[in-house]
N, CA, C and O atoms as a printed pandas DataFrame, in Angstrom:
     atom_number atom_name residue_name chain_id  residue_number  x_coord  y_coord  z_coord
0              1         N          MET        A               1  -45.344   36.312   59.952
1              2        CA          MET        A               1  -45.545   35.956   61.603
2              3         C          MET        A               1  -44.902   34.620   61.880
3              4         O          MET        A               1  -44.576   34.444   63.054
4              5         N          THR        A               2  -44.639   33.578   60.969
5              6        CA          THR        A               2  -43.665   32.427   61.025
6              7         C          THR        A               2  -42.355   32.767   61.238
7              8         O          THR        A               2  -41.587   32.136   61.965
8              9         N          GLU        A               3  -42.037   33.943   60.497
9             10        CA          GLU        A               3  -40.686   34.521   60.711
10            11         C          GLU        A               3  -40.338   34.848   61.825
11            12         O          GLU        A               3  -39.157   34.723   62.148
12            13         N          LEU        A               4  -41.437   35.436   62.843
13            14        CA          LEU        A               4  -41.264   35.835   64.117
14            15         C          LEU        A               4  -41.185   34.900   65.155
15            16         O          LEU        A               4  -40.570   34.983   66.218
16            17         N          VAL        A               5  -41.910   33.968   64.698
17            18        CA          VAL        A               5  -41.904   32.786   65.660
18            19         C          VAL        A               5  -40.201   32.140   65.847
19            20         O          VAL        A               5  -39.487   32.112   66.849
20            21         N          THR        A               6  -39.950   31.679   64.480
21            22        CA          THR        A               6  -38.749   30.885   64.332
22            23         C          THR        A               6  -37.525   31.904   64.740
23            24         O          THR        A               6  -36.349   31.550   64.818
24            25         N          ARG        A               7  -37.882   32.880   64.920
25            26        CA          ARG        A               7  -36.810   33.833   65.500
26            27         C          ARG        A               7  -36.396   33.752   66.991
27            28         O          ARG        A               7  -35.249   33.962   67.386
28            29         N          ARG        A               8  -37.561   33.390   67.862
29            30        CA          ARG        A               8  -37.944   33.255   69.124
30            31         C          ARG        A               8  -37.436   32.102   69.712
31            32         O          ARG        A               8  -36.918   32.069   70.828
32            33         N          ILE        A               9  -37.630   30.862   68.731
33            34        CA          ILE        A               9  -37.205   29.839   69.435
34            35         C          ILE        A               9  -36.018   29.110   68.539
35            36         O          ILE        A               9  -36.201   28.693   67.395
36            37         N          PRO        A              10  -35.192   29.058   69.018
37            38        CA          PRO        A              10  -33.759   28.680   68.668
38            39         C          PRO        A              10  -33.894   27.186   67.961
39            40         O          PRO        A              10  -34.412   26.277   68.608
40            41         N          GLY        A              11  -33.485   26.995   66.820
41            42        CA          GLY        A              11  -33.085   25.627   66.240
42            43         C          GLY        A              11  -34.656   25.309   65.456
43            44         O          GLY        A              11  -34.737   24.336   64.707
44            45         N          LEU        A              12  -35.669   26.056   65.654
45            46        CA          LEU        A              12  -37.002   25.893   65.206
46            47         C          LEU        A              12  -36.987   25.604   63.516
47            48         O          LEU        A              12  -37.722   24.835   62.896
48            49         N          ARG        A              13  -35.968   26.427   63.022
49            50        CA          ARG        A              13  -35.610   26.407   61.569
50            51         C          ARG        A              13  -35.136   25.368   61.186
51            52         O          ARG        A              13  -35.465   24.969   60.069
52            53         N          HIS        A              14  -34.321   24.691   61.896
53            54        CA          HIS        A              14  -33.563   23.575   61.253
54            55         C          HIS        A              14  -34.004   22.356   61.398
55            56         O          HIS        A              14  -33.337   21.356   61.131
56            57         N          ILE        A              15  -35.459   22.352   61.941
57            58        CA          ILE        A              15  -35.781   20.955   61.924
58            59         C          ILE        A              15  -36.145   20.099   60.717
59            60         O          ILE        A              15  -36.253   18.902   60.982
60            61         N          PRO        A              16  -36.332   20.406   59.604
61            62        CA          PRO        A              16  -36.593   19.878   58.332
62            63         C          PRO        A              16  -34.950   19.587   58.178
63            64         O          PRO        A              16  -34.685   18.385   58.144
64            65         N          VAL        A              17  -33.937   20.387   58.092
65            66        CA          VAL        A              17  -32.546   19.830   58.010
66            67         C          VAL        A              17  -32.329   18.294   58.538
67            68         O          VAL        A              17  -31.874   17.376   57.857
68            69         N          VAL        A              18  -32.804   18.213   60.051
69            70        CA          VAL        A              18  -32.463   17.105   60.767
70            71         C          VAL        A              18  -33.394   16.041   60.185
71            72         O          VAL        A              18  -32.973   14.893   60.044
72            73         N          ARG        A              19  -34.503   16.336   59.879
73            74        CA          ARG        A              19  -35.178   15.191   59.499
74            75         C          ARG        A              19  -34.493   14.531   57.971
75            76         O          ARG        A              19  -34.605   13.350   57.644
76            77         N          LEU        A              20  -33.889   15.430   57.286
77            78        CA          LEU        A              20  -33.284   15.248   55.974
78            79         C          LEU        A              20  -32.039   14.490   56.216
79            80         O          LEU        A              20  -31.718   13.578   55.454
80            81         N          VAL        A              21  -31.264   14.849   57.319
81            82        CA          VAL        A              21  -29.988   14.211   57.687
82            83         C          VAL        A              21  -30.717   12.656   58.076
83            84         O          VAL        A              21  -30.399   11.700   57.369
84            85         N          ALA        A              22  -31.423   12.506   58.898
85            86        CA          ALA        A              22  -32.200   11.170   59.514
86            87         C          ALA        A              22  -32.430   10.255   58.167
87            88         O          ALA        A              22  -31.812    9.219   57.923
88            89         N          ILE        A              23  -33.104   10.650   57.622
89            90        CA          ILE        A              23  -33.615    9.668   56.237
90            91         C          ILE        A              23  -32.377    9.521   55.227
91            92         O          ILE        A              23  -32.449    8.826   54.213
92            93         N          ALA        A              24  -31.267   10.221   55.590
93            94        CA          ALA        A              24  -30.170   10.165   54.551
94            95         C          ALA        A              24  -29.073    8.863   55.236
95            96         O          ALA        A              24  -28.412    8.083   54.551
96            97         N          GLU        A              25  -29.119    8.910   56.721
97            98        CA          GLU        A              25  -28.782    8.070   57.550
98            99         C          GLU        A              25  -29.345    6.750   57.411
99           100         O          GLU        A              25  -28.554    5.829   57.206
100          101         N          ILE        A              26  -30.735    6.471   57.497
101          102        CA          ILE        A              26  -31.326    5.262   56.996
102          103         C          ILE        A              26  -31.175    4.802   55.825
103          104         O          ILE        A              26  -31.377    3.612   55.583
104          105         N          VAL        A              27  -30.765    5.740   54.836
105          106        CA          VAL        A              27  -30.818    5.233   53.639
106          107         C          VAL        A              27  -29.705    4.645   53.201
107          108         O          VAL        A              27  -29.581    3.832   52.285
108          109         N          LEU        A              28  -28.662    5.243   54.119
109          110        CA          LEU        A              28  -27.161    4.710   54.121
110          111         C          LEU        A              28  -27.042    3.442   54.782
111          112         O          LEU        A              28  -26.273    2.595   54.329
112          113         N          VAL        A              29  -27.743    3.224   55.832
113          114        CA          VAL        A              29  -27.837    1.811   56.107
114          115         C          VAL        A              29  -28.689    0.970   55.442
115          116         O          VAL        A              29  -28.566   -0.249   55.561
116          117         N          ALA        A              30  -29.594    1.498   54.710
117          118        CA          ALA        A              30  -30.361    0.348   54.133
118          119         C          ALA        A              30  -29.572   -0.057   52.803
119          120         O          ALA        A              30  -29.607   -1.193   52.331
120          121         N          HIS        A              31  -28.941    0.885   52.321
121          122        CA          HIS        A              31  -27.830    0.650   51.251
122          123         C          HIS        A              31  -26.911   -0.715   51.704
123          124         O          HIS        A              31  -26.760   -1.737   51.035
124          125         N          ASP        A              32  -26.480   -0.483   52.731
125          126        CA          ASP        A              32  -25.337   -1.436   53.138
126          127         C          ASP        A              32  -26.137   -2.663   53.562
127          128         O          ASP        A              32  -25.513   -3.701   53.341
128          129         N          HIS        A              33  -27.356   -2.843   54.115
129          130        CA          HIS        A              33  -27.839   -4.038   53.850
130          131         C          HIS        A              33  -28.183   -4.646   52.737
131          132         O          HIS        A              33  -28.189   -5.874   52.644
132          133         N          MET        A              34  -28.524   -3.807   51.730
133          134        CA          MET        A              34  -28.920   -4.569   50.504
134          135         C          MET        A              34  -27.819   -5.176   49.607
135          136         O          MET        A              34  -27.915   -6.077   48.774
136          137         N          ALA        A              35  -26.666   -4.393   50.023
137          138        CA          ALA        A              35  -25.528   -4.971   49.347
138          139         C          ALA        A              35  -25.050   -6.188   49.840
139          140         O          ALA        A              35  -24.112   -6.654   49.193
140          141         N          ARG        A              36  -25.439   -6.845   50.822
141          142        CA          ARG        A              36  -25.144   -7.959   51.126
142          143         C          ARG        A              36  -25.788   -9.096   50.442
143          144         O          ARG        A              36  -25.391  -10.241   50.658
144          145         N          LEU        A              37  -26.895   -8.816   49.516
145          146        CA          LEU        A              37  -27.255   -9.515   48.379
146          147         C          LEU        A              37  -26.686   -9.153   47.254
147          148         O          LEU        A              37  -26.335   -8.018   46.932
148          149         N          GLU        A              38  -26.569  -10.472   46.453
149          150        CA          GLU        A              38  -25.880  -10.245   44.695
150          151         C          GLU        A              38  -27.031   -9.759   44.085
151          152         O          GLU        A              38  -28.132  -10.008   44.577
152          153         N          PRO        A              39  -26.906   -9.052   43.008
153          154        CA          PRO        A              39  -27.823   -8.532   42.233
154          155         C          PRO        A              39  -28.640   -9.465   41.599
155          156         O          PRO        A              39  -29.395   -9.043   40.723
156          157         N          GLN        A              40  -28.635  -10.755   41.895
157          158        CA          GLN        A              40  -29.502  -11.514   41.091
158          159         C          GLN        A              40  -30.648  -11.655   42.468
159          160         O          GLN        A              40  -31.868  -11.591   42.323
160          161         N          GLU        A              41  -29.951  -11.855   43.787
161          162        CA          GLU        A              41  -30.903  -12.177   44.297
162          163         C          GLU        A              41  -31.767  -10.946   44.989
163          164         O          GLU        A              41  -32.621  -11.114   45.860
164          165         N          ARG        A              42  -31.408   -9.792   44.478
165          166        CA          ARG        A              42  -32.400   -8.677   45.001
166          167         C          ARG        A              42  -33.270   -8.576   43.869
167          168         O          ARG        A              42  -34.423   -8.211   44.100
168          169         N          ARG        A              43  -32.844   -8.903   42.342
169          170        CA          ARG        A              43  -33.749   -8.715   41.425
170          171         C          ARG        A              43  -35.067  -10.085   41.893
171          172         O          ARG        A              43  -36.252   -9.814   41.694
172          173         N          ARG        A              44  -34.720  -11.334   42.433
173          174        CA          ARG        A              44  -35.582  -12.423   42.617
174          175         C          ARG        A              44  -36.772  -11.653   43.643
175          176         O          ARG        A              44  -37.994  -11.671   43.496
176          177         N          ILE        A              45  -35.913  -10.940   44.785
177          178        CA          ILE        A              45  -37.078  -10.385   46.014
178          179         C          ILE        A              45  -38.117   -9.882   45.238
179          180         O          ILE        A              45  -39.284  -10.255   45.358
180          181         N          LEU        A              46  -37.649   -8.877   44.284
181          182        CA          LEU        A              46  -38.449   -7.927   43.513
182          183         C          LEU        A              46  -39.785   -8.697   42.506
183          184         O          LEU        A              46  -40.977   -8.465   42.304
184          185         N          GLN        A              47  -38.849   -9.636   42.091
185          186        CA          GLN        A              47  -40.085  -10.587   41.405
186          187         C          GLN        A              47  -40.977  -11.280   42.107
187          188         O          GLN        A              47  -42.102  -11.497   41.657
188          189         N          LEU        A              48  -40.513  -11.777   43.482
189          190        CA          LEU        A              48  -41.470  -12.324   44.483
190          191         C          LEU        A              48  -42.481  -11.407   44.881
191          192         O          LEU        A              48  -43.686  -11.639   44.795
192          193         N          VAL        A              49  -42.029  -10.480   45.268
193          194        CA          VAL        A              49  -43.087   -9.260   45.708
194          195         C          VAL        A              49  -43.961   -8.986   44.659
195          196         O          VAL        A              49  -45.166   -8.839   44.863
196          197         N          ARG        A              50  -43.485   -8.911   43.611
197          198        CA          ARG        A              50  -44.295   -8.523   42.520
198          199         C          ARG        A              50  -45.302   -9.606   42.288
199          200         O          ARG        A              50  -46.502   -9.336   42.327
200          201         N          ILE        A              51  -44.787  -11.062   41.999
201          202        CA          ILE        A              51  -45.960  -11.968   41.912
202          203         C          ILE        A              51  -46.839  -11.837   43.242
203          204         O          ILE        A              51  -48.015  -11.505   43.095
204          205         N          GLY        A              52  -46.376  -12.063   44.467
205          206        CA          GLY        A              52  -47.280  -12.070   45.406
206          207         C          GLY        A              52  -47.982  -10.487   45.765
207          208         O          GLY        A              52  -48.746  -10.306   46.713
208          209         N          ARG        A              53  -47.649   -9.665   45.027
209          210        CA          ARG        A              53  -48.292   -8.241   45.144
210          211         C          ARG        A              53  -48.469   -8.198   46.553
211          212         O          ARG        A              53  -49.603   -8.221   47.033
212          213         N          GLY        A              54  -47.292   -8.129   47.366
213          214        CA          GLY        A              54  -47.136   -7.464   48.871
214          215         C          GLY        A              54  -47.960   -8.272   49.587
215          216         O          GLY        A              54  -48.446   -7.809   50.619
216          217         N          ARG        A              55  -48.255   -9.533   49.213
217          218        CA          ARG        A              55  -49.360  -10.766   50.231
218          219         C          ARG        A              55  -48.364  -12.007   50.128
219          220         O          ARG        A              55  -48.126  -12.542   49.045
220          221         N          PRO        A              56  -47.870  -12.376   51.183
221          222        CA          PRO        A              56  -47.509  -13.971   51.259
222          223         C          PRO        A              56  -48.253  -15.237   50.924
223          224         O          PRO        A              56  -47.889  -16.382   50.657
224          225         N          GLN        A              57  -49.560  -14.567   51.043
225          226        CA          GLN        A              57  -50.689  -15.760   50.807
226          227         C          GLN        A              57  -50.596  -16.234   49.036
227          228         O          GLN        A              57  -50.932  -17.304   48.528
228          229         N          ARG        A              58  -50.159  -15.308   48.544
229          230        CA          ARG        A              58  -50.518  -15.381   46.868
230          231         C          ARG        A              58  -48.955  -16.229   46.447
231          232         O          ARG        A              58  -48.705  -16.578   45.293
232          233         N          LEU        A              59  -48.145  -16.427   47.458
233          234        CA          LEU        A              59  -46.887  -17.280   47.152
234          235         C          LEU        A              59  -47.060  -18.471   47.204
235          236         O          LEU        A              59  -47.728  -18.852   48.164
236          237         N          SER        A              60  -46.633  -19.363   46.387
237          238        CA          SER        A              60  -46.624  -20.607   46.766
238          239         C          SER        A              60  -45.564  -21.141   48.169
239          240         O          SER        A              60  -44.564  -20.427   48.246
240          241         N          GLU        A              61  -45.618  -22.059   49.066
241          242        CA          GLU        A              61  -44.937  -22.126   49.977
242          243         C          GLU        A              61  -43.425  -22.177   49.820
243          244         O          GLU        A              61  -42.755  -21.770   50.769
244          245         N          ALA        A              62  -42.712  -22.702   48.556
245          246        CA          ALA        A              62  -41.471  -22.924   48.130
246          247         C          ALA        A              62  -41.213  -21.553   47.893
247          248         O          ALA        A              62  -40.133  -21.115   48.289
248          249         N          GLN        A              63  -42.057  -20.745   47.280
249          250        CA          GLN        A              63  -41.563  -19.035   47.121
250          251         C          GLN        A              63  -41.351  -18.334   48.038
251          252         O          GLN        A              63  -40.337  -17.640   48.104
252          253         N          ARG        A              64  -42.398  -18.369   49.078
253          254        CA          ARG        A              64  -42.086  -17.939   50.536
254          255         C          ARG        A              64  -40.826  -18.368   51.292
255          256         O          ARG        A              64  -40.022  -17.567   51.768
256          257         N          GLU        A              65  -40.745  -19.407   51.347
257          258        CA          GLU        A              65  -39.258  -20.030   52.013
258          259         C          GLU        A              65  -37.847  -19.336   51.381
259          260         O          GLU        A              65  -36.807  -19.070   51.983
260          261         N          GLU        A              66  -38.228  -19.114   49.764
261          262        CA          GLU        A              66  -37.260  -18.481   49.107
262          263         C          GLU        A              66  -37.177  -17.130   49.772
263          264         O          GLU        A              66  -36.108  -16.826   50.301
264          265         N          LEU        A              67  -38.146  -16.324   49.801
265          266        CA          LEU        A              67  -38.376  -15.094   49.832
266          267         C          LEU        A              67  -37.568  -15.070   51.625
267          268         O          LEU        A              67  -36.692  -14.253   51.909
268          269         N          ARG        A              68  -38.030  -15.991   52.501
269          270        CA          ARG        A              68  -37.469  -15.631   53.865
270          271         C          ARG        A              68  -36.087  -15.682   53.849
271          272         O          ARG        A              68  -35.380  -14.846   54.412
272          273         N          GLU        A              69  -35.527  -16.968   53.004
273          274        CA          GLU        A              69  -34.157  -16.681   53.206
274          275         C          GLU        A              69  -33.182  -15.627   52.405
275          276         O          GLU        A              69  -32.024  -15.318   52.685
276          277         N          LEU        A              70  -33.959  -15.197   51.386
277          278        CA          LEU        A              70  -33.407  -14.055   50.980
278          279         C          LEU        A              70  -33.412  -12.765   51.664
279          280         O          LEU        A              70  -32.521  -11.932   51.498
280          281         N          LEU        A              71  -34.460  -12.595   52.467
281          282        CA          LEU        A              71  -34.385  -11.454   53.418
282          283         C          LEU        A              71  -33.783  -11.715   54.894
283          284         O          LEU        A              71  -33.578  -10.862   55.758
284          285         N          ALA        A              72  -33.566  -13.005   54.964
285          286        CA          ALA        A              72  -32.509  -13.152   56.356
286          287         C          ALA        A              72  -31.233  -12.753   55.894
287          288         O          ALA        A              72  -30.494  -12.135   56.661
288          289         N          LYS        A              73  -30.860  -13.035   54.693
289          290        CA          LYS        A              73  -29.499  -12.683   54.432
290          291         C          LYS        A              73  -29.357  -11.308   54.540
291          292         O          LYS        A              73  -28.180  -10.985   54.698
292          293         N          ALA        A              74  -30.173  -10.347   54.509
293          294        CA          ALA        A              74  -29.838   -9.185   54.498
294          295         C          ALA        A              74  -30.138   -8.602   55.901
295          296         O          ALA        A              74  -30.141   -7.415   56.227
296          297         N          GLU        A              75  -30.377   -9.641   56.624
297          298        CA          GLU        A              75  -30.340   -9.277   58.374
298          299         C          GLU        A              75  -31.260   -8.182   58.871
299          300         O          GLU        A              75  -30.824   -7.232   59.522
300          301         N          PRO        A              76  -32.576   -8.330   58.545
301          302        CA          PRO        A              76  -33.463   -7.155   59.012
302          303         C          PRO        A              76  -33.442   -6.600   60.368
303          304         O          PRO        A              76  -33.684   -5.428   60.656
304          305         N          ARG        A              77  -33.022   -7.874   61.456
305          306        CA          ARG        A              77  -33.009   -7.249   62.641
306          307         C          ARG        A              77  -31.871   -6.660   63.008
307          308         O          ARG        A              77  -31.924   -5.981   64.033
308          309         N          LEU        A              78  -30.866   -6.740   62.448
309          310        CA          LEU        A              78  -29.528   -5.656   62.410
310          311         C          LEU        A              78  -29.789   -4.575   61.856
311          312         O          LEU        A              78  -29.226   -3.584   62.320
312          313         N          PHE        A              79  -30.630   -4.413   60.802
313          314        CA          PHE        A              79  -30.863   -3.249   60.226
314          315         C          PHE        A              79  -31.798   -2.473   60.938
315          316         O          PHE        A              79  -31.600   -1.264   60.824
316          317         N          VAL        A              80  -32.821   -2.821   61.685
317          318        CA          VAL        A              80  -33.353   -2.024   62.620
318          319         C          VAL        A              80  -32.744   -1.521   63.687
319          320         O          VAL        A              80  -33.002   -0.419   64.171
320          321         N          GLY        A              81  -31.873   -2.340   64.116
321          322        CA          GLY        A              81  -31.029   -2.112   65.650
322          323         C          GLY        A              81  -30.054   -0.887   65.254
323          324         O          GLY        A              81  -29.672   -0.068   66.091
324          325         N          GLU        A              82  -29.741   -0.853   64.080
325          326        CA          GLU        A              82  -28.552    0.029   63.414
326          327         C          GLU        A              82  -29.090    1.260   62.981
327          328         O          GLU        A              82  -28.480    2.309   63.186
328          329         N          VAL        A              83  -30.361    1.221   62.302
329          330        CA          VAL        A              83  -31.275    2.409   62.399
330          331         C          VAL        A              83  -31.472    2.949   63.757
331          332         O          VAL        A              83  -30.878    4.001   63.991
332          333         N          ALA        A              84  -32.210    2.423   64.724
333          334        CA          ALA        A              84  -32.209    2.928   66.045
334          335         C          ALA        A              84  -31.118    3.479   66.738
335          336         O          ALA        A              84  -31.266    4.393   67.550
336          337         N          GLU        A              85  -29.956    2.942   66.446
337          338        CA          GLU        A              85  -28.881    3.671   66.924
338          339         C          GLU        A              85  -28.406    4.852   66.319
339          340         O          GLU        A              85  -27.992    5.831   66.939
340          341         N          LYS        A              86  -28.488    4.716   64.851
341          342        CA          LYS        A              86  -28.277    6.275   64.313
342          343         C          LYS        A              86  -29.122    7.277   64.905
343          344         O          LYS        A              86  -28.712    8.378   65.273
344          345         N          LEU        A              87  -30.165    6.924   64.978
345          346        CA          LEU        A              87  -31.463    7.849   65.215
346          347         C          LEU        A              87  -31.656    8.301   67.014
347          348         O          LEU        A              87  -32.433    9.167   67.415
348          349         N          SER        A              88  -30.827    7.549   67.803
349          350        CA          SER        A              88  -30.940    7.538   69.175
350          351         C          SER        A              88  -29.946    8.723   69.476
351          352         O          SER        A              88  -28.843    8.814   68.936
352          353         N          PRO        A              89  -30.449    9.628   70.397
353          354        CA          PRO        A              89  -29.477   10.799   70.799
354          355         C          PRO        A              89  -28.396   10.211   71.942
355          356         O          PRO        A              89  -27.421   10.865   72.311
356          357         N          VAL        A              90  -28.721    8.894   72.434
357          358        CA          VAL        A              90  -27.454    8.304   73.384
358          359         C          VAL        A              90  -27.266    6.960   72.735
359          360         O          VAL        A              90  -28.080    6.272   72.119
360          361         N          LYS        A              91  -25.758    6.710   73.074
361          362        CA          LYS        A              91  -25.227    5.262   72.402
362          363         C          LYS        A              91  -26.291    3.965   73.501
363          364         O          LYS        A              91  -26.552    3.859   74.699
364          365         N          LEU        A              92  -26.612    3.223   72.289
365          366        CA          LEU        A              92  -27.495    2.007   72.798
366          367         C          LEU        A              92  -26.563    0.851   73.151
367          368         O          LEU        A              92  -25.421    0.761   72.699
368          369         N          PRO        A              93  -27.156   -0.087   74.041
369          370        CA          PRO        A              93  -25.977   -1.079   74.038
370          371         C          PRO        A              93  -26.146   -2.120   73.164
371          372         O          PRO        A              93  -27.194   -2.211   72.525
372          373         N          GLY        A              94  -24.931   -3.214   73.004
373          374        CA          GLY        A              94  -24.954   -3.970   71.712
374          375         C          GLY        A              94  -26.189   -4.816   71.773
375          376         O          GLY        A              94  -26.928   -5.026   70.810
376          377         N          ARG        A              95  -26.334   -5.236   72.862
377          378        CA          ARG        A              95  -27.625   -6.333   72.984
378          379         C          ARG        A              95  -29.281   -5.713   72.032
379          380         O          ARG        A              95  -30.104   -6.338   71.363
380          381         N          ILE        A              96  -29.182   -4.350   72.384
381          382        CA          ILE        A              96  -30.336   -3.942   71.513
382          383         C          ILE        A              96  -30.229   -3.684   70.168
383          384         O          ILE        A              96  -31.150   -3.763   69.354
384          385         N          VAL        A              97  -28.852   -3.308   69.901
385          386        CA          VAL        A              97  -28.750   -3.035   68.353
386          387         C          VAL        A              97  -28.529   -4.335   67.825
387          388         O          VAL        A              97  -29.124   -4.614   66.784
388          389         N          ARG        A              98  -27.731   -5.245   68.381
389          390        CA          ARG        A              98  -27.399   -6.484   67.447
390          391         C          ARG        A              98  -28.262   -7.906   67.766
391          392         O          ARG        A              98  -28.202   -8.955   67.123
392          393         N          GLY        A              99  -29.073   -7.615   68.944
393          394        CA          GLY        A              99  -29.642   -8.803   69.618
394          395         C          GLY        A              99  -29.251   -9.410   70.521
395          396         O          GLY        A              99  -28.321   -8.963   71.192
396          397         N          ARG        A             100  -29.838  -10.611   70.813
397          398        CA          ARG        A             100  -28.815  -11.532   71.842
398          399         C          ARG        A             100  -28.123  -12.259   71.217
399          400         O          ARG        A             100  -28.510  -12.573   70.092
400          401         N          PRO        A             101  -26.731  -12.837   71.773
401          402        CA          PRO        A             101  -25.870  -13.278   71.244
402          403         C          PRO        A             101  -26.529  -14.682   71.174
403          404         O          PRO        A             101  -27.322  -15.050   72.041
404          405         N          LYS        A             102  -26.131  -15.551   69.981
405          406        CA          LYS        A             102  -26.409  -16.879   69.397
406          407         C          LYS        A             102  -25.721  -17.924   70.091
407          408         O          LYS        A             102  -24.491  -17.925   70.041
408          409         N          ARG        A             103  -26.481  -19.045   70.898
409          410        CA          ARG        A             103  -25.646  -19.949   71.722
410          411         C          ARG        A             103  -25.600  -21.108   70.979
411          412         O          ARG        A             103  -24.971  -22.082   71.393
């Protein structure tokens, strides 16, 4: 029965492949952003997340600030913009991808 449906609707059979390609694109963008951190910085982020068990309240104020600084270095805003651009069927404006220019 499912084979009959997939023959009648073009492209339906290829949807899982599109999802895999999208996931691969996201992984590549994430890799680029994580590569902006030194290996010891990546390890420190993992340590802080483990210490806090995923909850910032469990970290001291100094540890929270350190985590904020490390994450800022990976540019999360740009990461989200680049992922949106990769997944978008149309070209997105630069202000959407990179945010407003800093003054």
